Each structure stands twice: as structure tokens, then as C-alpha cells.
PALOKE-46421 format. One record per residue (C-alpha): x, y, z. Coordinates in pm, whole numbers, padded with zeros to 5 digits, always signed. Example, Ala and Ser with C-alpha at 12.3 -4.5 7.8 and 13.67 -1.06 7.14 Angstrom:
residues 2
+01230-00450+00780
+01367-00106+00714
end
This chain:
residues 983
-03194-04045+00035
-02889-04235+00161
-02582-04076+00318
-02370-04253+00055
-02559-04078-00225
-02522-03737-00055
-02152-03803-00008
-02111-03887-00380
-02298-03570-00481
-02075-03359-00253
-01776-03506-00435
-01942-03417-00765
-02019-03778-00868
-02347-03842-01055
-02504-03510-00955
-02855-03484-01108
-02949-03212-01357
-03020-02868-01218
-03400-02887-01237
-03412-03217-01050
-03156-03101-00798
-03344-02779-00729
-03670-02962-00671
-03496-03212-00445
-03315-02945-00241
-03631-02741-00206
-03825-03037-00078
-03553-03160+00158
-03408-02834+00289
-03729-02633+00265
-04022-02866+00317
-04266-02573+00305
-04145-02476-00043
-03935-02184-00159
-03573-02139-00241
-03341-01970+00008
-02974-01882+00020
-02864-02210+00176
-03029-02398-00111
-02856-02181-00366
-02512-02226-00207
-02561-02604-00196
-02676-02603-00556
-02365-02419-00681
-02125-02608-00458
-02244-02947-00582
-02241-02841-00945
-01890-02695-00913
-01789-03028-00761
-01958-03209-01050
-01763-03008-01307
-01433-03070-01129
-01519-03442-01101
-01576-03464-01477
-01252-03277-01548
-01048-03480-01300
-01168-03814-01437
-01164-03733-01806
-00947-03998-01971
-00843-04133-01631
-00627-03821-01572
-00627-03636-01240
-00579-03260-01253
-00372-03070-00998
-00563-02854-00755
-00501-02478-00760
-00227-02366-00523
-00328-02001-00496
-00373-01887-00138
-00468-01522-00152
-00687-01356-00241
-00930-01645-00202
-01134-01712-00514
-01344-01995-00646
-01350-02136-00996
-01434-02463-01159
-01190-02600-01418
-01136-02331-01681
-01415-02126-01527
-01427-01769-01408
-01260-01687-01076
-01487-01524-00820
-01422-01406-00469
-01577-01644-00218
-01948-01590-00179
-01987-01336-00460
-02116-01581-00719
-02423-01658-00508
-02462-01306-00367
-02403-01095-00676
-02328-01255-01011
-02588-01533-01015
-02898-01339-00904
-02818-01045-01130
-02755-01272-01428
-03096-01431-01368
-03275-01099-01303
-03393-01206-00957
-03315-01132-00596
-03069-01342-00400
-03230-01658-00272
-03492-01675-00548
-03503-01924-00830
-03600-01844-01187
-03462-01676-01497
-03606-01332-01568
-03314-01184-01757
-03430-01050-02092
-03331-00809-02366
-03010-00607-02389
-02952-00800-02711
-02752-00530-02890
-02522-00476-02591
-02464-00850-02546
-02389-00903-02915
-02139-00620-02911
-01961-00760-02606
-01964-01121-02728
-01818-01016-03063
-01540-00831-02883
-01468-01129-02659
-01467-01367-02957
-01237-01145-03166
-00893-01283-03242
-00718-00993-03067
-00830-00719-02825
-00826-00352-02922
-00626-00219-02624
-00923-00021-02491
-01138-00058-02182
-01495-00160-02268
-01743+00006-02035
-02108-00074-01967
-02259+00236-01810
-02593+00388-01721
-02783+00539-01433
-02876+00365-01107
-03065+00044-01169
-03018+00050-01548
-02904-00313-01558
-02527-00271-01583
-02461-00553-01339
-02713-00777-01514
-02535-00745-01849
-02192-00811-01698
-02325-01095-01485
-02488-01255-01790
-02149-01257-01967
-01964-01382-01661
-02198-01665-01568
-02228-01791-01925
-01847-01797-01949
-01832-02020-01641
-01887-02389-01721
-02092-02467-01412
-02335-02176-01421
-02370-02206-01798
-02504-02562-01765
-02769-02426-01527
-02884-02151-01764
-03174-02208-02008
-03050-02086-02345
-03317-02216-02581
-03453-01867-02651
-03119-01682-02628
-03082-01456-02935
-02801-01539-03176
-02467-01387-03092
-02547-01318-02725
-02384-01626-02568
-02008-01602-02507
-01768-01894-02520
-01692-02090-02204
-01364-01974-02054
-01358-01635-02229
-01359-01457-01890
-01075-01521-01645
-01172-01315-01341
-01483-01138-01212
-01431-00863-00953
-01704-00686-00759
-01527-00355-00691
-01768-00230-00424
-01560-00093-00136
-01232-00218-00281
-00907-00023-00303
-00671-00008-00599
-00429-00238-00419
-00709-00489-00361
-00815-00492-00727
-00457-00526-00852
-00397-00814-00609
-00695-01003-00750
-00576-00959-01106
-00225-01057-01001
-00357-01382-00852
-00463-01492-01201
-00106-01449-01326
+00061-01592-01016
+00217-01253-00941
+00293-01161-00578
+00244-00788-00514
+00236-00773-00134
+00606-00686-00093
+00604-00429-00373
+00589-00053-00334
+00223+00045-00397
+00305+00284-00681
+00515+00011-00845
+00257-00268-00819
+00088-00169-01143
+00420-00175-01331
+00498-00523-01202
+00149-00650-01282
+00159-00517-01638
+00499-00676-01688
+00368-01016-01581
+00051-00981-01788
+00261-00906-02094
+00436-01241-02054
+00122-01448-01990
+00105-01755-02215
-00274-01730-02254
-00516-01435-02282
-00666-01285-01968
-01007-01115-01953
-01108-00928-01638
-01461-00809-01565
-01496-00539-01297
-01844-00444-01178
-01957-00153-00958
-01644+00052-01022
-01827+00364-00905
-01879+00199-00564
-01507+00126-00514
-01298+00299-00249
-01071+00446-00519
-01275+00446-00842
-01067+00697-01038
-00736+00529-00951
-00876+00186-01039
-01013+00315-01370
-00678+00464-01469
-00499+00143-01372
-00738-00070-01578
-00687+00162-01874
-00311+00111-01841
-00352-00268-01820
-00576-00281-02126
-00339-00066-02333
+00002-00193-02228
-00091-00564-02221
-00296-00561-02541
-00045-00773-02733
-00074-01046-02468
-00448-01069-02526
-00562-00886-02213
-00918-00752-02216
-01087-00531-01954
-01466-00499-01918
-01605-00253-01663
-01948-00174-01525
-01991+00170-01371
-02205+00478-01347
-02062+00763-01557
-01956+00961-01251
-01996+01335-01198
-01964+01501-01538
-01866+01159-01677
-01535+01164-01486
-01522+00786-01443
-01577+00728-01814
-01291+00966-01892
-01072+00790-01636
-01132+00466-01825
-00986+00638-02132
-01100+00896-02384
-01101+00613-02638
-01289+00368-02414
-01565+00174-02587
-01878+00281-02400
-02212+00098-02400
-02465+00337-02244
-02768+00134-02140
-02972+00454-02102
-02924+00546-02468
-03002+00413-02812
-02920+00168-02966
-02876-00025-02639
-03203+00093-02480
-03538-00067-02566
-03859-00024-02370
-03975-00372-02477
-03688-00521-02272
-03835-00365-01960
-04187-00482-02040
-04070-00839-02096
-03868-00833-01772
-04167-00725-01560
-04397-00971-01735
-04165-01262-01654
-04144-01159-01290
-04522-01130-01259
-04586-01470-01417
-04308-01641-01214
-04323-01949-01433
-03968-02049-01335
-04047-02064-00964
-04377-02233-00882
-04325-02176-00508
-04328-01797-00545
-04659-01631-00470
-04799-01413-00747
-05160-01314-00817
-05064-01279-01185
-04959-01640-01236
-05135-01805-01532
-05287-01468-01632
-05059-01366-01922
-05287-01096-02067
-05317-00917-01733
-04943-00955-01670
-04876-00798-02012
-05097-00495-01935
-04944-00447-01590
-04591-00485-01726
-04666-00220-01988
-04791+00020-01720
-04492-00044-01496
-04254+00013-01788
-04415+00347-01863
-04312+00471-01519
-03992+00276-01462
-03829+00327-01801
-03528+00310-01837
-03452+00180-01485
-03471-00196-01428
-03433-00158-01051
-03759+00041-01030
-03927-00230-01233
-03785-00495-01001
-03906-00319-00684
-04249-00246-00825
-04298-00599-00957
-04194-00738-00618
-04449-00511-00451
-04720-00628-00690
-04647-01000-00653
-04643-00972-00273
-04978-00791-00267
-05303-00967-00181
-05488-00757-00438
-05449-00753-00813
-05363-00431-00993
-05523-00387-01335
-05425-00067-01515
-05746-00076-01720
-05949-00054-01398
-05722+00116-01140
-05629+00409-01362
-05613+00639-01058
-05322+00444-00906
-04996+00615-00988
-04701+00378-01008
-04365+00504-00876
-04114+00651-01119
-03802+00671-00900
-03607+00420-00696
-03680+00611-00375
-04054+00618-00447
-04060+00250-00544
-03875+00164-00225
-04115+00371-00015
-04413+00209-00185
-04276-00133-00102
-04228-00041+00264
-04579+00102+00285
-04716-00237+00178
-04556-00384+00490
-04805-00195+00707
-04706-00134+01071
-04374-00315+01018
-04244-00056+00773
-04077+00161+01041
-03910-00141+01195
-03784-00255+00853
-03647+00090+00765
-03472+00122+01102
-03308-00219+01068
-03203-00152+00707
-03056+00191+00788
-02720+00061+00925
-02667-00126+00598
-02689+00205+00411
-02367+00320+00582
-02178-00006+00591
-01832-00055+00440
-01669-00365+00296
-01870-00683+00272
-02134-00563+00514
-02245-00631+00869
-02248-00962+01046
-02547-01066+01252
-02396-00929+01572
-02389-00646+01819
-02267-00390+01563
-02585-00414+01355
-02806-00391+01661
-02609-00099+01807
-02617+00104+01486
-02988+00042+01438
-03053+00180+01786
-02815+00471+01722
-02963+00586+01391
-03325+00543+01500
-03518+00594+01826
-03582+00287+02033
-03373-00022+02090
-03334-00334+01882
-03205-00684+01948
-03067-00971+01744
-03417-01114+01740
-03523-00811+01536
-03240-00873+01289
-03350-01235+01258
-03705-01119+01195
-03588-00883+00918
-03394-01159+00743
-03699-01383+00750
-03955-01115+00658
-04093-01005+00325
-03815-00743+00314
-03535-01001+00310
-03489-00962-00066
-03358-00608-00006
-03059-00762+00174
-02794-00978+00010
-02580-01224+00200
-02215-01313+00139
-02063-01612+00314
-01685-01616+00352
-01509-01883+00559
-01840-01977+00712
-01920-01621+00828
-02221-01446+00677
-02222-01073+00606
-02521-00868+00493
-02557-00556+00283
-02824-00384+00076
-02903-00543-00256
-02830-00235-00465
-02641+00093-00431
-02952+00285-00530
-03123+00149-00217
-02832+00285-00012
-02886+00628-00164
-03262+00612-00110
-03222+00537+00261
-02956+00802+00315
-03173+01075+00160
-03362+01114+00487
-03060+01186+00706
-02784+01444+00741
-02463+01272+00635
-02246+01456+00889
-02481+01385+01178
-02518+01018+01085
-02142+00961+01056
-02079+01130+01390
-02343+00910+01552
-02194+00599+01394
-01840+00694+01496
-01945+00749+01857
-02141+00423+01871
-01865+00213+01717
-01603+00368+01944
-01808+00277+02252
-01815-00089+02139
-01444-00112+02229
-01438-00201+02600
-01244+00013+02844
-00978-00180+03033
-00807+00026+03295
-00804+00378+03157
-00786+00294+02786
-00996+00127+02519
-00909-00231+02432
-00939-00214+02055
-00819-00571+02010
-01135-00687+02188
-01367-00469+01979
-01586-00635+01712
-01409-00701+01382
-01611-00436+01196
-01502-00172+01447
-01133-00252+01409
-01160-00265+01033
-01387+00023+00937
-01418+00270+01225
-01145+00482+01066
-01355+00533+00751
-01658+00647+00951
-01439+00875+01163
-01286+01029+00850
-01634+01100+00710
-01730+01255+01046
-01406+01463+01053
-01315+01288+01380
-01016+01078+01270
-00738+01268+01448
-00819+01146+01802
-00803+00787+01680
-00468+00849+01510
-00332+00967+01842
-00442+00644+02011
-00158+00393+01973
-00380+00095+02058
-00622+00186+01779
-00354+00243+01513
-00199-00095+01589
-00536-00273+01586
-00671-00104+01271
-00643-00262+00927
-00360-00104+00728
-00534-00057+00393
-00853+00084+00542
-00662+00321+00770
-00464+00450+00473
-00783+00502+00270
-00943+00683+00562
-00642+00912+00589
-00662+00989+00218
-01031+01079+00241
-00976+01285+00556
-00690+01471+00389
-00866+01524+00056
-01173+01680+00218
-00986+01963+00387
-00875+02308+00284
-00524+02316+00127
-00341+02434+00438
-00527+02192+00665
-00480+01914+00409
-00102+01956+00424
-00115+01938+00803
-00327+01623+00796
-00100+01456+00541
+00171+01433+00808
-00029+01158+00980
+00052+00914+00699
+00385+00871+00878
+00199+00709+01168
+00060+00422+00961
+00279+00110+01011
+00370-00105+00714
+00121-00365+00602
+00209-00722+00688
+00459-00644+00963
+00413-00816+01297
+00271-00617+01586
+00606-00539+01750
+00757-00405+01428
+00444-00202+01362
+00470-00061+01715
+00831+00042+01647
+00726+00211+01321
+00441+00392+01497
+00673+00523+01767
+00918+00643+01503
+00641+00831+01321
+00517+00980+01646
+00865+01110+01735
+00892+01253+01386
+00569+01452+01430
+00656+01560+01783
+00373+01349+01929
+00572+01240+02232
+00258+01139+02423
+00173+00892+02144
+00531+00760+02146
+00507+00703+02521
+00188+00502+02466
+00382+00272+02233
+00648+00220+02497
+00377+00103+02737
+00203-00121+02483
+00510-00288+02329
+00817-00250+02550
+01003-00530+02368
+00980-00392+02013
+01278-00453+01779
+01392-00092+01796
+01302+00222+01985
+01323+00577+01857
+01526+00790+02096
+01454+01107+01901
+01373+01232+01553
+01445+01571+01402
+01307+01524+01051
+01167+01820+00862
+00828+01832+00693
+00687+02075+00438
+00916+02376+00484
+01172+02136+00634
+01141+02272+00986
+01086+01975+01216
+00823+01938+01486
+01063+02096+01736
+01123+02406+01522
+01472+02304+01410
+01600+02331+01055
+01853+02073+00935
+01836+02024+00562
+02025+01733+00409
+02224+01539+00668
+02487+01385+00442
+02732+01317+00723
+02746+01250+01098
+03041+01223+01335
+03059+01135+01703
+03277+01309+01963
+03271+01325+02340
+03182+01645+02520
+03201+01651+02899
+03199+01271+02892
+02872+01264+02694
+02855+01108+02344
+02781+01401+02116
+02686+01405+01749
+02788+01659+01491
+02551+01654+01195
+02583+01828+00863
+02310+02048+00725
+02257+02317+00466
+02534+02566+00547
+02565+02462+00911
+02694+02204+01155
+02458+02102+01434
+02577+01946+01761
+02327+01727+01948
+02348+01500+02249
+02321+01138+02134
+02094+01008+02407
+01804+01255+02372
+01882+01472+02069
+01919+01783+02281
+02052+02075+02075
+02395+02186+02199
+02547+02417+01942
+02547+02538+01583
+02888+02586+01425
+02927+02870+01177
+02584+03034+01161
+02719+03306+00934
+02948+03450+01201
+03331+03474+01189
+03494+03158+01312
+03688+03371+01556
+03373+03375+01771
+03325+03117+02043
+03052+02852+01998
+02917+02687+02312
+02960+02309+02279
+02882+02199+02631
+02963+02316+02983
+03323+02411+02909
+03381+02291+02552
+03401+02507+02245
+03453+02465+01872
+03699+02684+01683
+03792+02697+01318
+04153+02584+01283
+04201+02639+00910
+04034+02615+00571
+04195+02468+00260
+04077+02487-00097
+04228+02333-00408
+04105+02604-00642
+04103+02974-00715
+04089+03206-00416
+04029+03111-00053
+03729+02936+00110
+03462+03137+00291
+03528+03117+00668
+03181+03256+00744
+02999+02958+00594
+03067+02587+00654
+03016+02522+00282
+02645+02507+00181
+02598+02128+00145
+02842+01944+00372
+02903+01597+00229
+03152+01458+00478
+03242+01490+00846
+03512+01295+01027
+03621+01318+01389
+03965+01231+01519
+04168+01223+01834
+04527+01336+01801
+04699+01311+02137
+04451+01453+02382
+04301+01692+02127
+03970+01640+01941
+03920+01752+01584
+03649+01762+01319
+03717+01786+00948
+03442+01874+00702
+03422+01860+00325
+03159+02056+00142
+02992+02130-00188
+03220+02430-00241
+03527+02203-00261
+03685+02331+00062
+03828+02138+00358
+03768+02293+00699
+03926+02179+01028
+03758+02241+01362
+03938+02216+01694
+03717+02110+01986
+03808+02158+02350
+03822+02396+02646
+03840+02769+02588
+04205+02768+02687
+04299+02612+02351
+04131+02890+02156
+04467+03047+02067
+04616+02723+01937
+04512+02798+01578
+04488+03174+01597
+04742+03228+01319
+04590+02982+01074
+04238+03106+01147
+04340+03469+01098
+04516+03375+00776
+04203+03197+00650
+03987+03507+00710
+04243+03737+00551
+04282+03517+00243
+03907+03497+00190
+03874+03876+00210
+04140+03909-00058
+03991+03671-00317
+03670+03467-00314
+03705+03090-00353
+03589+02872-00637
+03653+02503-00584
+03640+02278-00890
+03476+01971-00729
+03279+01863-00424
+03454+01703-00128
+03323+01346-00102
+03540+01204+00177
+03770+01301+00462
+03952+01142+00753
+04236+01163+01004
+04569+00988+01013
+04751+00988+01348
+05115+00921+01427
+05421+01140+01452
+05300+01356+01165
+04917+01369+01187
+04739+01440+00863
+04396+01524+00730
+04298+01332+00418
+04037+01479+00185
+03917+01360-00154
+03722+01534-00430
+03452+01392-00653
+03686+01409-00953
+03930+01167-00783
+04187+01412-00641
+04321+01299-00302
+04482+01557-00069
+04711+01481+00226
+04714+01795+00446
+04923+01878+00749
+04699+01883+01057
+04866+02183+01215
+04894+02417+00917
+04644+02286+00663
+04905+02294+00388
+04965+01997+00155
+05201+01736+00302
+05232+01554-00034
+05148+01632-00393
+04785+01573-00485
+04725+01206-00563
+04474+01063-00807
+04223+00781-00757
+04245+00539-01053
+03905+00640-01189
+03706+00940-01307
+03478+00950-01004
+03548+00910-00634
+03263+00843-00391
+03409+00747-00053
+03717+00764+00171
+03803+00582+00492
+04110+00558+00713
+04231+00247+00897
+04531+00054+01019
+04665-00265+00862
+04924-00455+01065
+04976-00145+01282
+05036+00077+00981
+04798+00364+00890
+04636+00339+00546
+04379+00534+00347
+04122+00376+00114
+03944+00554-00169
+03647+00407-00356
+03483+00491-00689
+03512+00407-01055
+03803+00244-01238
+03926+00379-01571
+04227+00158-01630
+04067-00052-01905
+03805+00199-02028
+03532-00010-01867
+03251+00092-01635
+03399-00107-01349
+03480+00022-01002
+03769-00016-00761
+03909+00050-00415
+04263+00185-00391
+04478+00170-00076
+04723+00455-00002
+05024+00508+00224
+04965+00845+00396
+05333+00867+00494
+05429+00904+00128
+05102+00989-00044
+05161+00694-00280
+04928+00410-00385
+04982+00071-00219
+04940-00233-00442
+04694-00281-00726
+04337-00155-00718
+04077-00397-00582
+03851-00429-00888
+03471-00457-00886
+03219-00517-01164
+03059-00174-01115
+03149+00151-00944
+03204+00130-00569
+02972+00360-00375
+03075+00285-00016
+03366+00137+00177
+03426+00074+00546
+03699-00111+00735
+03649-00356+01021
+03796-00672+01173
+03652-01008+01070
+03791-01328+01224
+04122-01158+01307
+04151-01015+00955
+04141-00645+00876
+03893-00627+00592
+03738-00368+00368
+03363-00406+00310
+03246-00248-00013
+02909-00184-00175
+02835-00131-00541
+02491-00077-00694
+02410-00443-00648
+02689-00630-00463
+02847-00650-00121
+03212-00758-00110
+03471-00832+00160
+03843-00787+00088
+04144-00891+00296
+04350-00572+00318
+04670-00758+00409
+04666-00946+00076
+04430-00739-00139
+04228-01056-00217
+03852-01095-00236
+03714-01298+00057
+03346-01305-00031
+03096-01136-00262
+02719-01154-00272
+02461-00994-00500
+02181-00814-00319
+02059-00568-00583
+01999-00325-00296
+02052+00018-00441
+02158+00353-00299
+02335+00647-00456
+02478+00758-00121
+02820+00644-00005
+02804+00538+00353
+02765+00226+00566
+02875+00112+00910
+02930-00203+01116
+02750-00261+01447
+02732-00549+01693
+02377-00679+01745
+02289-01003+01923
+02654-01104+01920
+02680-01067+01541
+02872-00816+01333
+02603-00645+01130
+02651-00422+00830
+02400-00134+00813
+02329+00093+00516
+02047+00284+00351
+01847+00155+00056
+01627+00350-00184
+01278+00235-00287
+01176+00037-00595
+01499-00163-00619
+01500-00537-00683
+01602-00800-00431
+01680-01130-00602
+01614-01428-00379
+01805-01755-00393
+01524-01918-00590
+01549-01656-00862
+01236-01465-00764
+01242-01091-00722
+01048-00837-00520
+01076-00461-00477
+01190-00248-00187
+00876-00074-00070
+01019+00249+00070
+01326+00426+00210
+01482+00208+00474
+01795+00081+00645
+01905-00275+00564
+02098-00505+00798
+02331-00775+00667
+02533-01034+00859
+02899-00953+00799
+03019-01315+00812
+02772-01468+00566
+02641-01154+00393
+02293-01292+00472
+02016-01033+00484
+01894-01002+00844
+01628-00735+00852
+01512-00385+00767
+01410-00067+00941
+01160+00161+00773
+01273+00524+00749
+01027+00797+00653
+01280+00993+00449
+01563+00938+00202
+01863+00785+00381
+02190+00971+00318
+02417+00831+00589
+02426+00601+00891
+02640+00591+01204
+02650+00315+01464
+02735+00418+01821
+02703+00122+02057
+02338+00017+02042
+02237+00343+01876
+02194+00381+01502
+02183+00741+01388
+02037+00791+01041
+02100+01107+00841
+01818+01185+00600
+01713+01435+00336
+01544+01657+00595
+01714+01578+00925
+01814+01285+01142
+01666+01013+01360
+01832+00811+01639
+01723+00451+01697
+01821+00206+01968
+01835-00145+01826
+01723-00460+02006
+01864-00808+01948
+01528-00924+01808
+01578-00702+01505
+01824-00934+01333
+01644-01233+01186
+01613-01408+00851
+01496-01204+00554
+01183-01413+00497
+01059-01322+00843
+01163-00960+00851
+01028-00836+00522
end
């Protein structure tokens, strides 16, 4: 055979028919006869190439190659999409009723089931229900699905003899779009494979929103989509996948979407119920889909082996004997095809002939475990060696084990004695090789047991807990120790990927979660699944404690340095300072560091025993020369040192404000006055339940804090040495006396506050209903009549100076033209009057801040979807950009990072980000977004493990107020980079 001819065949040109090709490959690649996996892969590869060649050259027209990159699948023309390697390893052998690597066509029967499925696939419209092929272990579920799938694929159909196929059992080519082997797969993995058919990108989408996005895209598909999912019961998340498939089948019915599933029923038929109470179920263990004659015919074909002349069989050319033996085997194996397959393999490999009319004392096995044991017994003295080498495959995850040190190590761990790679090679070349299937992906072969029932048969002999502990210990020791720590990056790929699952099963996951090197080296999806299993298999109280560790898992897809920063942040949150220190050693140049975190969990008490509640507002003051934060909480004000989060003081605490609160070495906080625009007087013993706003100000050499709370009251605090305690004695005493006379009821929440300096310093406070109050700093009494924001709702207030003149800005809705628009209004605090016309926006303004941009004093505003910059000197719009980044909370700040002015604000999950090319993705979780102030270009994100309520930039520090506390981050210049790289 010439090289030119081989080259043409590889391109798909003039490939011979399948019978001729098989004979040729067998003689060339396997001179001693037989048909192994390499032959089968070559066979399919050349015939796929032949199909593409015919399609590409039909009518002189070239067809574009697929552009899909992930997940990697193979398909020919309009054929079914398979994951790489699974056609040869799973779908083809099961469709033919043989083991991987064998030729022949032994599939038979199941006529009623096939007719029912083909009629459904050929129907003009689907019925919106999941169709399920179910049955016990080895009942032939995979064979039925594989028969449908391979006949729907143009290449494999041409290789299938159909002369004796019953009417109505052959589906149309192209009626199946995608075939998924669900074994070991997560919900995210399955959805990603379906999404690839529609061209939908799910990677950047919040996991619990991926299904919504997928259904939306399926509903708009121009052509019908049919998905076949086999081995659902062997998936990592079978119930979740079943419910998702039920949703897809129902919600995308009008678009022609069909879902076909193969699965065991599950405990008390839970998986069938998860597929839908109205799912169309074909139970292969029940009438009318079950026929004993199918089993007899299947065994008879395997014994005669007419399709594969190279296969040894003492029953070849002896049809009457084969019929009697098949009948005897069926008596014991019925209704399980896997038992029949194992027994027939045992019989064909035997040197003696079994005749049931003569050997009536021989009892054939009736269970998978017994059939498996019988087969091993026939191997003689090698049976122990075979069982030991197969045992690691009974515990394997994912695609299986490579021919490497992991297989050898586990074999020696789970059985006495040592094994080498030579033993693995012997197994793969022995008579037991058919028990192992091989999948080749990117040139790397992985091995696993041929059937799940074989996994269960092997694991019957061992304690699950003991085995998983042994495996966990052995895999851990495969990571070399460098210095005093394990180098997980140098561990075998299987260890990095799946050790977490074994450790979860062994109840030994926690030590790995507290190893920063391991968390950063582990695969995100597998680590998350392991955490879920570890959490689910614990008592309720322990389960809640374990659930905290989800905060340690970095986001999928982030680079190592970002993942290190996220891990450190989670460690600080949980009080695992030792783990956080490991991160600092591993990745000193990460894009941000977490100085401290006081975020609550469960009962909202953080890892350090502190209780914050909602931190809606943060202000910064100086105490003894140290930058100090004052944070709002539920009914309290907490003072912390910026650098390390050290608790300094709690203001209020249910005690009279006449008491002295320690705020440092010689600083104290005293209530100056309380003002309420309502009935009665505000409570001086409580800072106001939910505190929505805090502002700090320096008037002369005095430091003040003003707070606005849910009760509608404004409270002024005076900070300084004890000697100033008497400065507001009269107003404080009056506040207490007024409250004791009549309790206060404020009509609206305080949503903003600030200070105005000058000859007549003022406190500005604004209510949710739009009322704006200008209060005298010294007395707390109104300096001007109450003003009114030009809208029904007011969300934010800020104070600034324009051309040396103090101004106040309010932001919210605009009601001037009865529209739903928003606006920012500028005020003159000297008169309490509005300055100029409102700065109008297309929707309500949720946040406003003032800064200097290129020598202009500008207001930066944020609506539900836009960022805008306004020149305050002229009231004109400078720039606006749509981001569709959404948050209901009214705060943002400007920081300097890497020489750029950067706008920072919180964003809520599941909001759309529209890219310049018109595409859209979803925000995956709570986070802080960073935007370049000059261009309004998105620069980056910081994951936050709680709802973001407010942000405050102090030098390089970003302090984030959250639903259950606060976290302080120190930002590095590497954080700001283009959106495409940072997301």
C-alpha cells in the first residue's frame, strides 16, 4: 500500500467500504488477526473524513469547518456531536452489543422500545416531556440509546448492517444533535455541552442562571435540537441534571427540543420523578419492552461470532448447540444483558464446550457479581492479579486512570503486594482487557471499567470508608514535599483533579481546604462538588459549619494570582489567618490583599465574635494620628482601626449619650444633638436601628460625625479629647429631655448626609421622600426651610465645592414631566435654594460623587444601567456610557490606582453586561467593579462574598460595607486591566 493512498484515505478520499477497510486494517495493523482499539479509532477517523470529504466536495462547494472550541466534540457533517473518544469507547461498542475493541454486530431485539423512540423522534413536534429509558444494571439501556445515536450519525450508520432491522426501528440521519455520556459529569458540564450546540457561552454566567440563559437560546434556535444523555445515574449531580433536562424539554418544546435519557430508576424511583411526573418511561425490565427471546438471540450471536472470524469461539459453526446454550444462559441471566455478555464471554474464551443437555449439573451465574467472579475464576492463577489491578478502576472519577504511577500506587494500596506499570500493560493485553474501556482525548488514553455494575461488583468486597481513606492517603503522598510543604502543582493530574472527591468520601477534606497550595492547584468544579458532598453527608449543625468553606473556593477561570487573592479573602472571612498567611507566601504579588474581614455568617456573628449587621455606610476620621473607620450596623456605630480592623469603640450601645465612649488613647465620642422632622423627639439611647448614612467633617480643628437612620432622625457626634465633652452639654441634655417627653416617629428614612464648612457650618440631611434639611451645626436647628428634591424619591447626597463655593447635590427620581426619569439637583447651602436646572437622566439616579477630572469639578452619577459625568460649572453632560451594571445601593467612590482615576462601586449578581459587539453575559456574584474615570472603560472586578452596600476608598485601601459586616482590601496596580482579561 502506497503512502499516497494512505494520505488520500486520511483525507477521506476514496475510502473503501467498511468490510474491506476492516479486513485491511486488521491485516496491516494486527498481522496476527483480531481487532483492537487502535484499529477501531482508525476505522472511525477515516470514515468521518470520508463523510466530510463527500460533503465538502458535493457540487464543488466547500463547507466551513466548525469554529466551536469548548467543550471539544466530534461530529461529521449533520451528524451527532460526541465528546472526543466517547464514540469509540462507549456509543459504538454498546450499539453493536460487543466490548470495546471487538468487531461484530450482536445487537438484537428491543424492537418495541426502538419503534416507540423512532416514532417520537420522527413526529412533527415534540411533546415537551423527557423520554426515559430505564431498567436495572445491565438491562441494555445504553445499548438502546447507542443504537439510536449511532444510526442517526451518517458515518456510523453506513457501517451498520440494517438488512434485518425490523420496520420502524431505524431513525432518520441527523435526528439527534448531541450525545452526552453523563458519567461523572456535573450539571454545569452537561449544560455547557448542550450550550455548545446552540453557540451559547455559559462560562461567565452565574451557575444558577446558566439554565435560564440556555433555555432562552434554545427557544430561539432556528432548527430542532435533540439531546441524548446516557448514564444519568452515574453523574456527579444526577438529580440536578434531571430537573434541568425536564425544564429544557418543557420550556423549549415549541422550538422542537427533545430530551432522551438513559438511567437507572434511582432509590424509590427518585431519578424518574426528577425527570418529571409526566416523563415518558420505557422500562426495559417490564412488559411490553421486555422479551426473553431478545436475550437468547443476543447470546446466540455472541457464541457464533459470525461477524468476527478472528474471535475464538468453540461454538462457531455449531448453531444448534449455540441455540441450546443461549437458552440456558437466558434462563439465568434474564432480564440482564450484562450477565449474558459476561457469561457468553466466559464460554467463548473457554477451551471446553458447555452443553446444557450434558452438563446439567453446571449452574450458570444469575447475578453480575457471580458472572464476574466466574469469569475471573476461568483465568486461573492470574485471577487475583486481575482483580487487584482492576480494583483502582472501581473507585476512579472522571474519565478514568492513565497508565501511570497513580494506577500502580492505588493497586498496591488497595491490595497486598506491589505492582508496576508492566503489570498494567499485562492486564490491558490479557483476556481481561474487555472489562476495561479506553478513552483517548488529545492523544492521552484513560481507562475505566466497562460497566457501572462491574464497579459495584468489585466494591462489594471492601469497606467504602476504609478504601476511601486508603486512597486519600496514597494520592496525597504522590504530591512531592518541597521544603516543608507539598508541591501540589507537581502532583499527577488525577491527584490535582480528583483528590478532593476521595477526601470528601473519606471525611478528610478539611485539612486539604486549609492548604492554600492545594486549593489553588485543585480543579474548581471538582472542588465545589466535593464540598457539596462533604457538606451533604453531615449532621445539620456540622453541615452548616462545613458550608462556610465554600467561601474558600476561588472563581473558575480566574488566573492564579486572582484566585490567590480570593482565597485569602475567604480565609480572612472565616478567621483562618494561618491559611491567609500561606497565600501571602505563595502569591505575594496578587492584585489585592485582604487586610481584614469582619463578615458575619449564620447568626451574623463573624469569626472574631463581632456582630455588625448591615453596613450601609462608612466614614473615615483620624484618631491619635491613625486612620480610623466608623461603620454603621444594626443599632450601633462601630469604630475600627483601618490598617488591621482592630475594634476601638462602639457608639451608643443602649446607654445614654452622656456617657463617655473610648475612641482611642485620649479621644472620645459624644452626642452633640439629635434632630427629627416628625412627631416627638429621636431616641438618644439608640443610634437609629438601621443607619443608612454616615459622613465625617472637619470644622476648624474639630471633628464631627453625622448619621442618618431608618427612624428618620439626624444625629451629630462630636469627636475629640475629653476636655470638649461640655461643648454640647446643653444640646445633648435637651435631646434626652425631649425624648423622655414624647417618643419620636419620623416619616421617612434618612438616605444622605454631609457637612458644609465656612463661616456658618451646616449639616445637610435628606430623606427618602425628597425632603432636604439644612441644619445649624452648633444647635441642630433648621438654618433654612426644608427644601424639596425635584422627584418623589431621593437616594443620595454629597457635598462639594465648585469654584471655591460650597454646594450640595441630591440624586434620585425626577417628576417634572411625569416620567420615570432621574436627576441630580445642585443646591446653595447658604440660602437653601436650588442652583440651576436639574441634570436629567433616562432613569432614576442611585449614586452621585464629586471629583476633579482634567481640572474640571465633575459629578459622576450611576443609574441602573449608565455611568455619566457632568461638568458642575456648566451643568452639561461630559460623557455617558451604558454598562447595565446594577445595584440598588447608592454609593460609589473614586480612587487612584496605577496612576488612573478609578471609579469603584458594588454590583449585584445576575445583571447583564453588554459588550461593544452586542453580546451579553451575566454578573456571576456580588462584587466590586472598577471603571476608568476618563474613558468609563471597565477595568476589573473584585469578588465579594456578601451583598455590597457601600464602598470607601482611603489611599490604597478599599473598605467594603456588606450585608453582614465589612472587609478591607489593599489594591495593587495590577488589578486595573481590560475587561476581557479581568472577567
